[in-house]
N, C-alpha and C positions, 0 to 999 in steps of 0.2 A: 169470719173478719172481727178484730176486736171493733166493740162499739164504741167504746172511748175514743179511741184513732177515726172512727167515723163520725162519730157525733164532733170531735176537734176540725173537722176537714171540712164539714160543711157548716160551721161556723167561717173558718176562713174563707170558703166560698161565698158566703154571704156577704162579708167585709168587702171582697172582691167586687160582687156583683153590685153593692150598692155604691161603689166606687165607679161605675160605668168603665169596668176596666176587661178587656181579655185575659186570660190565662196567660199569653206570652209579655201582653203589656205590665200585667201584674206581677210574675215573675221577674222580668228584668226591674222593675221599682224597688223590687226586696230583696236581690241578689242573689237568685235563685233561678233554675233551670224550667221553662213551662212546663218539661217531662215529669222533673220532680214536684212542682207544685201540682199538676195533674195527681200524682199519684198521694199527696196529701191530701188533698182535697177529694179523695175516693175512699182514705180511711186506711188505706193500704203501709203508709211511711209518715212520721212525724219530722216538726224540727227537733233538729238538737238544740239544747238549752242555750246554747250564747244564739243561735241563729233568729228564737221565738223573742229572747229580750230585744234584738234586733228592727224581728216586726214588730212587736207591739211596742218602742217605741219609734218605729217611723209610721209605724199607722194609727199611732195617740189610739190603742186600743189596752185594757187591762190585760192581765197574765191569767185573774180570774174569771175573764168572761171567755177567751180560749181554751184553759186547761176545764174549767168547770160549769161554763154556762150562764155566772151568774152576773148582774148587770149593777154595778153601784151607781144606783141613782144621782147619789150625791156627787157621786165625781164626775159624771158626765155631764150634770148640771151645771158645776162649777167652772168644770173647762171650757162650756160653751158660753157659761157667761163671762169670762177671763181672758178668752179667747186675743182679746184684738188689746191686751192691757198687758205691758211691759214690766218686768220686775222689777225696774226703778219706779215704778208708780205703784206696784204693791208694796213697796218701801214706803215710800212716804203716807200711804194710807193705813199700815198697819193698826196705828191706835183706833182707827175711826172704825176699820171691823171689828176689832177687838170689844167694841162697846155695843157697836151692833150685837153680835153674839152674847154678850152679857146679856142685851135686855131683851132680847131672846129665851133665852134661858129663865132670867127673870117669870117670862110671861105663863111659862107651864110649871112652874112650881106649887 
């Protein structure tokens, strides 16, 4: 069995378990069968590129994490901080955000 597929399957299984879902619930949520999900989690099969993209968007995870196991601390932290902020609010505060970034950079020079 391919060790890469096995690792990908374990990460997908972790995402499912972290959300407290059964294989059947999770499979339905992401638009595949429970049987196919089982083969993915066991490392016997993989998502197509299209399904991987949809999965990542729906589960709010990065493809880097699914494929390579890389966790981007900044992406996850920023997503968590901004989860209740809409795009219009962000647009309105963009200059403030830029000023904060400039300040952070100037302190680390």
